[in-house]
C-alpha positions in Angstrom: 37.4 63.7 51.4 33.8 62.0 50.3 34.7 63.1 46.8 37.1 60.5 47.6 35.5 58.2 49.2 32.7 58.1 45.9 35.4 57.6 43.6 37.2 54.6 45.6 33.3 53.0 45.6 32.5 53.3 42.1 36.2 52.1 41.3 35.0 49.0 43.6 31.7 48.7 42.2 33.0 48.7 38.7 35.8 46.0 39.7 32.9 43.8 41.4 30.5 44.3 38.3 33.7 43.1 36.1 34.3 39.9 37.5 30.5 39.0 37.9 30.4 39.3 33.9 33.4 38.0 33.1 32.6 35.1 35.7 29.2 34.5 33.7 30.8 34.7 30.5 33.0 32.0 31.7 30.2 29.4 32.7 28.5 30.7 29.8 31.4 29.4 28.0 31.9 25.9 29.7 27.9 25.6 29.5 27.9 25.8 25.7 31.1 23.7 25.5 29.4 20.8 28.0 26.7 21.1 25.6 28.2 21.0 22.1 29.8 18.0 23.8 26.6 16.5 23.7 26.8 15.3 20.3 29.8 13.6 20.6 28.7 11.8 23.6 26.5 9.8 21.3 29.3 9.6 19.1 31.4 7.4 21.7 28.4 5.3 22.3 28.1 4.4 18.6 31.8 4.5 18.0 32.9 2.4 20.7 30.1 0.8 22.6 31.2 1.9 26.0 28.1 2.5 28.1 31.3 3.8 31.0 32.6 6.6 28.7 28.9 7.3 27.3 28.0 7.2 31.1 30.7 9.8 32.1 30.4 11.9 29.2 26.3 12.4 29.5 26.8 13.0 33.3 29.4 15.5 33.0 27.4 17.6 31.0 24.1 17.7 32.8 26.5 18.2 36.1 27.8 21.0 34.3 24.2 22.8 33.2 23.0 21.7 36.6 25.9 23.6 38.4 24.5 26.7 36.6 21.1 26.2 37.9 19.3 25.6 34.4 16.9 22.7 35.3 15.1 22.4 32.0 18.2 22.2 30.0 19.3 19.8 32.6 15.9 17.3 31.6 16.4 17.8 28.1 19.6 16.5 28.0 18.3 13.5 29.9 15.0 12.8 27.7 17.9 12.6 25.2 19.7 10.6 27.0 17.0 8.3 27.6 15.5 8.1 24.1 19.2 7.5 22.7 20.3 4.2 25.2 19.8 0.5 24.5 18.8 -2.4 26.4 21.8 -4.4 27.8 22.1 -7.2 29.8 23.1 -5.2 33.1 20.8 -2.4 34.0 22.3 1.1 34.7 21.9 2.8 37.6 22.1 6.1 35.6 18.9 5.1 33.4 17.5 4.1 36.6 17.9 7.6 38.2 17.1 9.9 35.0 13.8 7.5 34.6 12.5 8.1 37.8 13.3 11.8 37.7 11.3 12.1 34.3 8.8 10.2 35.3 8.2 12.9 38.3 8.7 15.5 36.0 5.8 14.4 33.6 3.3 13.6 36.4 4.3 17.3 38.3 4.3 19.1 35.2 2.0 19.7 31.9 5.4 21.0 29.9 6.1 18.1 28.3 2.7 17.0 27.5 2.9 17.8 24.2 6.2 16.8 23.3 5.8 12.8 21.9 9.8 13.2 22.8 9.5 13.1 26.5 7.2 10.4 26.4 9.3 8.7 23.8 12.1 8.7 26.2 10.2 7.7 29.1 9.0 4.7 27.0 12.5 3.6 26.0 13.8 4.0 29.4 11.1 1.9 31.6 11.8 -0.9 28.3 15.6 -0.9 29.1 14.6 -1.5 33.0 12.3 -4.7 32.1 9.4 -2.7 33.3 7.3 -3.6 29.9 3.7 -2.8 30.7 4.5 0.9 31.4 7.0 1.1 28.4 4.3 -0.3 26.6 1.2 2.4 27.7 3.6 5.1 28.0 4.8 3.8 24.2 1.2 4.4 22.8 0.5 7.6 24.6 3.9 9.0 22.4 2.2 7.6 19.4 -0.9 8.8 19.4 0.3 12.1 20.2 2.4 11.8 17.1 -0.1 11.0 15.3 -2.6 14.0 16.4 1.1 16.1 15.5 0.9 14.5 12.2 4.9 13.8 13.1 5.6 10.6 11.1 9.1 10.2 12.3 8.2 10.1 15.6 5.0 7.6 14.5 8.0 5.3 13.0 10.4 5.4 16.4 7.0 4.8 18.6 6.3 1.8 16.3 9.6 0.3 16.0 10.1 0.2 20.2 6.9 -0.7 20.5 7.3 -3.8 18.6 10.3 -4.9 20.6 8.4 -4.4 23.2 5.5 -6.6 22.3 8.3 -9.0 20.9 9.5 -9.7 24.6 6.3 -9.8 26.1 5.6 -12.6 23.4 2.5 -10.7 22.3 3.4 -11.5 18.6 -0.2 -10.1 17.0 1.0 -6.1 17.8 4.2 -7.0 17.1 3.7 -7.5 14.0 1.1 -5.1 13.6 3.7 -2.8 14.7 5.7 -3.5 12.1 3.3 -3.4 9.5 2.5 -0.1 10.8 6.1 0.9 10.7 6.4 -0.3 6.7 3.5 1.5 5.9 4.4 4.9 7.5 7.9 4.7 5.3 5.9 3.7 2.1 3.5 6.1 2.2 4.2 9.2 4.4 8.2 9.3 4.6 11.0 9.7 1.8 12.7 6.2 2.2 16.0 6.5 2.8 19.2 4.2 3.9 18.6 4.0 7.5 14.9 3.8 7.6 15.1 0.7 5.2 17.5 -0.6 7.4 15.8 -0.4 10.6 12.9 -1.8 9.0 14.6 -4.8 7.8 16.4 -5.8 11.6 12.8 -4.9 12.9 11.5 -8.0 10.4 14.2 -10.1 11.7 13.7 -9.5 15.4 9.3 -10.8 14.1 11.0 -14.1 12.2 13.3 -14.8 14.7 10.5 -14.9 17.7 8.9 -16.9 15.0 11.6 -19.5 14.2 11.2 -18.5 10.6 14.6 -19.6 9.5 13.7 -19.2 5.6 12.5 -15.4 6.3 15.4 -14.5 8.5 18.0 -15.6 5.9 16.4 -13.6 3.2 16.0 -11.0 5.3 19.8 -10.9 5.5 20.0 -11.4 1.8 17.8 -8.4 1.9 20.0 -6.3 3.5 23.0 -7.2 1.7 21.5 -6.2 -0.9 20.7 -2.8 0.6 24.6 -2.3 1.6 25.7 -3.4 -1.9 23.5 -0.3 -3.1 25.1 2.6 -1.3 27.7 4.5 -2.6 30.1 4.0 -1.7 29.5 0.8 0.3 28.8 1.0 4.0 31.6 -1.5 5.5 30.3 -0.7 8.7 26.4 -1.6 8.0 28.2 -5.0 6.1 30.2 -5.6 9.3 27.1 -5.5 11.3 25.1 -8.2 9.1 28.0 -10.7 8.9 27.3 -10.6 12.4 23.7 -11.0 12.4 24.6 -13.7 10.2 26.8 -15.7 12.7 23.9 -15.1 15.3 21.2 -17.0 13.4 23.3 -19.5 12.5 24.0 -19.7 15.9 20.3 -20.2 17.1 19.5 -22.3 14.2 22.3 -24.9 15.4 24.5 -24.2 12.3 28.0 -24.5 11.6 29.4 -20.9 11.3 30.8 -20.5 7.9 31.8 -16.7 8.6 35.7 -15.9 10.2 35.2 -14.6 13.3 38.7 -13.8 14.1 38.3 -11.1 10.5 35.1 -9.7 12.0 36.9 -8.9 15.4 40.3 -7.7 14.6 37.7 -5.7 12.4 36.0 -4.5 15.5 39.9 -4.3 17.4 40.7 -1.9 14.5 37.8 0.8 14.7 37.7 0.5 17.9 33.8 -1.0 17.7 33.5 -1.9 21.3 29.9 -2.6 21.1 29.8 -4.6 18.1 32.7 -6.8 19.8 31.1 -7.3 22.8 28.2 -8.6 20.5 30.0 -11.2 18.5 31.5 -12.0 21.9 28.6 -13.3 23.3 27.2 -14.8 20.0 30.8 -16.4 19.6 30.7 -17.6 23.8 27.2 -19.1 23.2 28.2 -21.1 20.0 31.5 -22.1 21.6 29.4 -23.9 24.9 26.3 -24.8 23.1 28.7 -26.6 20.7 30.5 -28.1 23.7 33.8 -26.4 22.7 35.6 -25.8 25.5 38.9 -26.2 23.9 38.4 -23.8 21.2 37.1 -21.4 24.5 40.4 -21.8 26.2 42.4 -21.1 23.3 40.4 -18.0 21.9 40.6 -16.0 25.3 44.4 -17.5 26.8 46.0 -17.9 23.7 45.0 -15.7 21.0 43.1 -12.5 23.0 43.8 -12.5 26.8 43.4 -9.1 26.4 39.7 -9.8 26.2 39.8 -11.8 29.0 41.2 -8.6 30.5 38.5 -6.5 29.4 35.6 -8.9 30.5 37.3 -8.4 34.3 36.5 -4.6 33.9 32.9 -4.8 32.2 31.3 -7.4 33.9 32.6 -9.2 36.9 29.8 -11.5 37.1 30.8 -13.2 33.0 34.6 -12.4 33.9 34.2 -15.1 36.6 32.2 -17.5 34.8 35.1 -17.6 31.6 37.4 -17.7 34.3 35.5 -20.9 35.5 35.4 -22.6 31.6 39.1 -22.0 31.5 39.9 -23.7 35.2 37.4 -26.6 34.0 39.0 -27.2 30.4 42.8 -27.1 33.0 41.2 -29.7 34.7 41.3 -27.3 38.0 37.7 -28.3 39.1 38.3 -26.5 42.4 39.0 -23.5 41.0 36.5 -23.9 38.4 33.9 -24.6 41.0 34.8 -21.7 43.5 35.1 -19.0 40.1 31.1 -20.3 39.5 30.5 -19.3 43.4 32.1 -16.0 43.1 30.2 -15.7 39.6 26.7 -16.2 41.7 27.8 -13.7 44.2 28.7 -10.7 42.1 25.0 -11.9 40.0 23.4 -11.4 42.6 25.1 -8.3 44.0 24.8 -6.4 40.8 21.6 -5.4 38.9 21.0 -7.9 36.2 18.4 -8.3 33.8 16.3 -11.3 33.9 17.5 -13.2 30.6 21.4 -12.2 32.3 20.2 -14.5 35.4 18.4 -17.2 33.8 21.3 -18.0 31.4 23.9 -17.8 34.5 21.9 -20.8 36.1 21.1 -22.4 32.5 25.4 -22.6 32.5 26.4 -22.8 36.1 23.8 -26.1 35.3 25.5 -27.8 32.7 28.6 -27.5 34.6 27.4 -29.1 37.4 26.1 -31.7 35.3 29.1 -32.1 33.3 31.1 -32.9 36.5 28.7 -35.6 37.8 27.4 -33.3 40.2 23.5 -34.5 38.8 21.3 -33.6 41.6 22.7 -29.6 42.1 22.8 -29.4 38.0 19.4 -30.3 37.5 18.4 -27.7 40.6 19.6 -24.7 38.6 18.3 -25.6 35.3 15.3 -26.2 36.9 15.3 -23.0 38.6 16.3 -21.2 35.3 13.1 -23.3 33.6 10.5 -22.0 35.9 12.0 -18.7 35.9 11.8 -18.5 32.2 8.5 -20.3 32.1 6.8 -18.0 34.4 6.8 -15.2 31.7 6.3 -17.9 28.8 9.9 -16.8 26.7 10.3 -19.4 24.6 13.6 -18.5 23.1 14.8 -19.6 26.5 12.5 -22.0 27.4 12.9 -24.1 24.6 16.5 -25.5 25.0 16.3 -25.6 28.6 13.4 -27.9 28.5 15.0 -30.1 25.9 18.3 -30.2 28.0 15.8 -31.5 31.2 14.1 -34.1 29.0 17.2 -35.7 28.4 18.9 -35.2 31.9 16.4 -36.7 33.6 15.5 -39.4 31.1 19.5 -41.1 31.2 18.7 -40.5 35.1 16.0 -42.7 35.3 13.2 -40.6 36.2 10.5 -41.4 34.2 8.0 -39.0 35.9 10.0 -36.3 35.5 11.1 -36.6 32.2 7.8 -37.8 30.6 6.6 -33.8 32.7 9.2 -32.1 30.6 8.8 -33.6 27.6 5.1 -32.7 27.4 6.0 -29.0 28.4 8.6 -29.6 25.2 6.2 -30.3 22.5 3.6 -27.7 24.2 6.5 -25.2 23.0 7.1 -26.7 19.8 3.5 -26.6 19.2 3.5 -22.9 20.3 5.9 -22.3 18.1 4.7 -23.6 14.7 1.1 -22.3 15.7 2.2 -18.6 15.9 4.8 -19.3 12.7 1.5 -20.1 10.9 -1.5 -18.4 12.5 -4.7 -17.5 10.6 -4.5 -13.9 12.4 -0.7 -12.9 11.0 -1.6 -14.3 7.7 -5.3 -12.4 7.7 -2.8 -8.9 8.8 -0.3 -9.6 6.4 -3.2 -9.7 3.4 -4.4 -6.8 5.1 -1.6 -4.8 4.9 -1.1 -5.7 1.1 -4.3 -4.9 0.2 -3.6 -1.2 2.0 -0.7 -1.0 0.2 -1.8 -1.8 -2.7 -4.4 0.5 -2.6 -2.3 3.4 -1.3 -0.1 2.7 -4.6 -3.3 2.5 -6.4 -4.3 5.7 -5.2 -0.8 6.9 -6.1 -1.0 5.5 -10.0 -4.3 7.4 -10.3 -3.2 10.7 -8.9 0.0 10.7 -11.1 -2.6 10.4 -14.6 -4.7 12.8 -13.3 -2.0 14.8 -12.5 -1.1 14.1 -16.5 -4.4 14.4 -17.5 -4.9 18.3 -15.9 -1.1 19.3 -17.7 -2.9 17.5 -21.0 -6.1 19.8 -20.5 -3.7 23.0 -19.5 -2.1 22.4 -23.1 -4.7 22.3 -24.9 -6.4 25.1 -23.4 -3.2 27.2 -23.9 -2.9 26.0 -28.1 -6.9 27.3 -28.0 -6.0 30.4 -26.4 -2.3 31.0 -28.2 -4.9 30.3 -31.7 -7.5 33.0 -30.6 -4.8 36.0 -29.6 -2.6 34.7 -33.2 -6.2 35.4 -35.1 -6.9 38.4 -33.1 -3.1 39.3 -34.6 -3.6 38.6 -38.0 -6.9 40.0 -38.3 -5.6 43.2 -37.2 -4.1 43.3 -41.0 -5.5 43.3 -44.9 -5.5 39.9 -45.6 -6.8 37.4 -48.1 -10.6 36.2 -46.8 -9.5 32.8 -47.5 -6.9 32.7 -44.7 -8.8 34.4 -42.3 -11.8 31.4 -43.0 -9.1 28.8 -42.7 -7.7 30.0 -39.6 -11.4 31.0 -38.2 -12.7 27.7 -38.6 -9.5 26.1 -36.6 -9.8 28.2 -33.9 -13.7 28.0 -33.5 -13.0 24.3 -34.4 -10.6 23.9 -31.5 -13.1 25.9 -29.0 -16.1 23.6 -29.1 -13.9 20.5 -29.5 -12.3 21.6 -26.0 -15.6 22.4 -24.5 -16.9 18.8 -26.0 -13.7 17.0 -24.6 -14.5 18.7 -21.3 -18.5 17.5 -21.8 -17.4 14.0 -22.7 -14.7 13.8 -19.1 -17.6 15.8 -17.0 -20.2 12.9 -18.6 -18.4 10.0 -17.8 -17.9 10.6 -13.8 -21.4 11.7 -13.4 -23.1 8.7 -15.9 -20.8 6.0 -15.1 -20.2 5.1 -18.9 -24.0 4.4 -19.5 -24.2 4.6 -23.0 -27.9 5.2 -23.4 -27.8 8.5 -21.0 -24.4 9.7 -22.5 -25.7 9.6 -26.2 -28.8 11.5 -25.1 -27.0 13.6 -23.2 -24.4 14.5 -26.1 -27.4 14.7 -28.5 -29.2 17.5 -26.2 -25.9 19.6 -25.8 -24.3 19.3 -29.6 -27.9 20.1 -30.3 -27.2 23.7 -29.4 -23.1 23.8 -29.8 -23.5 22.8 -33.7 -25.3 26.1 -34.4 -23.7 27.9 -32.1 -20.1 26.9 -34.3 -21.4 28.1 -37.1 -22.9 31.2 -36.1 -20.0 32.3 -34.3 -17.6 31.8 -37.8 -20.3 33.0 -39.7 -20.4 36.1 -37.6 -16.6 37.1 -37.2 -16.1 36.9 -41.2 -19.3 38.9 -41.9 -17.7 41.7 -39.0 -13.9 41.6 -40.6 -15.4 41.9 -44.4 -17.5 44.9 -43.0 -14.5 46.5 -41.7 -12.5 46.0 -44.7 -10.3 43.7 -43.0 -9.8 41.7 -45.6 -8.3 41.6 -49.1 -10.7 39.6 -51.4 -8.3 40.1 -54.8 -4.9 38.9 -53.7 -3.7 35.2 -53.8 -6.5 34.3 -56.1 -4.1 31.9 -57.9 -3.1 30.4 -54.9 -7.6 29.9 -53.7 -8.0 28.5 -57.2 -5.4 25.5 -56.1 -6.9 25.3 -52.7 -10.1 25.1 -53.7 -10.0 21.6 -54.0 -8.9 20.8 -50.8 -10.7 23.0 -48.2 -14.2 23.9 -49.0 -14.9 26.7 -47.7 -13.0 28.7 -50.5 -15.8 27.7 -52.9 -18.5 30.1 -53.7 
């Protein structure tokens, strides 16, 4: 009976072990599958630009990892997430959550202190949630760590991130310095490739946009075109991105758009580039609103692309209500337009949006109210928008709003207010002109050019030195070969004149090589001083010259003494060569 019970117990134990192993394998397989989807998550973000799809994918992956109690792997996935996200107008709750967790972990654990990716991710996360001071502080720590580890790629990434942050803080000096440092690293420490050159050129665009340097912007866009054209095969996606950038800068500088927007939009829809599509729609909306082309806005969203309006309702409720307000306004339904703007403002207050999105909304609502003769309310919204943007001194937004307030107050006869905003407007214009022509920026540019020229000169010197070393090696090999050949020939009974001729050249090569090295040494030590060089060479050659003849003479005498030379052979040839070779004469 006991044996039976023991057998049953062992069988039951084996079944439990098998089930646990099978379950563990299933969990591990699921975990591997989830981990393998991390790359596809980022592909989803790149392909579609859908934050919703990307969030669901990454959260699902992290959830699977945490379900297996692998908190370390979960943290690494969150770090990758924060490193790859981009800033949007609508703050992402996932970003805030993961940022807080990563920050707490770094403060309480030194495991990631020597990992530049962790600090870079933290900096990028702070940048995306508009905490710019913390973003700079952590970004500099990440940069210094990358320098300590001689990690050029992370240094480049940190410089480009800090550039964006400094631009948003309107610190053009530091931003420009980050650009120059990034360019120097790319040109000196990293083998340039297509993607890196594109990143640098895009960063230059950010700088020149801030400086309102129209000529440099379109020059930079042309260089991107040339870069794309040089790729084999031509990168059609990058070409479309650059066409969209062209469109954006045409809008900024109040130029008519020569590019067919619908062709670009059809491309983004056909290839499911939702992120690019949203960016292009934002540019086109800005163009239509700035140009007061409400009829084209109505036709675009109602007649041509009604599906895009539905897409906006799912993506951003505030923007959807705003678009509906413009459509109602064009249709003459002002009450519905007012209600839509009210709903949009409620959505704005209810959701987490960036400061710049809020400023732009107040500006657009103020313009709507003024168009419909509600001047006081409209002015209040414009002044509210201006006070917000003026508090952070971001001229890109403050310049057009301030210009509008000058005109509106002037048209209403509010001379005092008009003069107040006119002074503000002129100060902004002067500020833009000053930073564009900043002596400090010019000085930094010259220093960078000198630094790059010095590097190129050093590289050229290194190349020439390598070539010289190769030539020295060739001469040394030639001399060694001559000596070996002389030794081989000397082992046979040969005519005396052949031995004398070869011995002469072997010794000549050897001592001329010594003199060549001596010249090189004297030039470096005496810096080309003629008198010192002359004295040194006379002193050295006074020893080398007699030594040259002594070695030649002794070697011939040795070979004669050992009967290695046949003096009777080739006598006729010897008589003929006496005319050419002086050492053959007796």
